[in-house]
Each structure stands twice: as C-alpha cells, then as structure tokens.
N, C-alpha and C positions, 0 to 999 in steps of 0.2 A: 848871043847876043839877050843881056838879059831884061825883060820889061823895065819901062822907066815909072817912077813913083804915080805919076800921072796918071799912066794907062791903068794900072791897078787900084786907082782909089776911082778913075770912070767905070772899071768892070765890077766893082763893088757896088757902087751907087745903080748901075744898071740894073743889076742880082737884084737889090733891095727894091725898086720900084718894082719891077715885075712883080715881087713876091707880095708886097704888100698891095698892088692892084688885086690879086690873085685871090689875095684871103680876104679882102673889100668886097669882092665880088660874092665870093662863097658864104660871106655873113650877111652881106641883105639877099643872097638866096634862101639861107637857110631860114631866116626871121620871116620872109613871105611864106616859105613852106610850110613854119609851126602854128607861128601866129596868126595867121591870113585874117591881113588887116583890111582886106576889101570889104565894102559894104554885102548885105545879104542878099541872094538873088529868090528871095521869095519876102511877101509883105502880105498880112490878113489886114481886111479893112470891115468894120461893121457898117452894116446899111439897114435902110428901113425897107420895109417891105417890099413885095415884089409890085411893079406897076407904078410906084412912086418915081418923080421927077430926081429922086436921090439914086434910087436907084439904079433909072435909066442911064447916069452920070457917072456911076459907079462903073458898068456895063464899057463905056467907051474908056474910061480911065485904064481898065484892062485891056484892053485894045492897044491902048498907046503905049504902054508896059512893056505888052507883050511884044511887039517890034524891037524892045533893047534887051531884050533877053529875061523880063523880070515876071514872075508870076503872082499873080495878085489874086490872092483866096478872102472871095467874098463872106462874109459869115451873118446871116440873117438876123436881126435882132428885133424885141418887142417893144422896147421903147427905150429912151432914153439910159436909164442905169442898168441894163443890161446886156450892154456891151461892154462896159466896166465890170461886172460882176463876171463876165465868159469867161476875158481876158485875166481879171484874177485869179479865177479860177484853175486856169489852164498854165500861168506862169508862176503866179505867187509873185510877181515883180509889182504890180501894178495894183494899187488900191482905189477899194469903190467908193472914193471919195470925190467931190465937186472937184474939175479942172481945170 
C-alpha cells in the first residue's frame, strides 16, 4: 500500500514546521548568549559628601536596588563638575560639559 499524496505532503509540512521551530529557538538562544541584550546589573552613581541628604537617599536607593539584584556603586564627589570629570576619565564616553 503506497502512501497517498496528501499524507506525504502532511508529513513534509510537519517536518518543516518542527525544523523551523527548532532553528528559531536556537537562533534566539544564540542571540541572547552572544549579544547579552539584558541591562547591566551594576550601576555607578555620584553623590555629595557623607552626611548630606542626597548621600542618605543614595544609601536607601542602594538598598532598594539590592533587593532586585542590582549593585549600586556610590562614588563620592567634591562638587558639581567632579562626577562628570571622574566618569569622563574612566569611560571616555561622557563629556565634561553641562547636561
């Protein structure tokens, strides 16, 4: 008994669909593994001298972010332009101009 044309076509359609799903899943996994599109889990923040209100708020903010698994690095500064100078020297991406 030979298979009918309809059953052969259905078999190829199922085989093609399964292959397409597997390849799509593999490509999505590869994109996440290679390009890492998730946001960073570590953030740096400049703050005023210890004892100031903004330093206290930054400490509370650090605790809130820690609950979600995000590390907040607090970088002390000496004035308004100092944080930008520090970040410019470290990353070369941020200009020391006023933003």
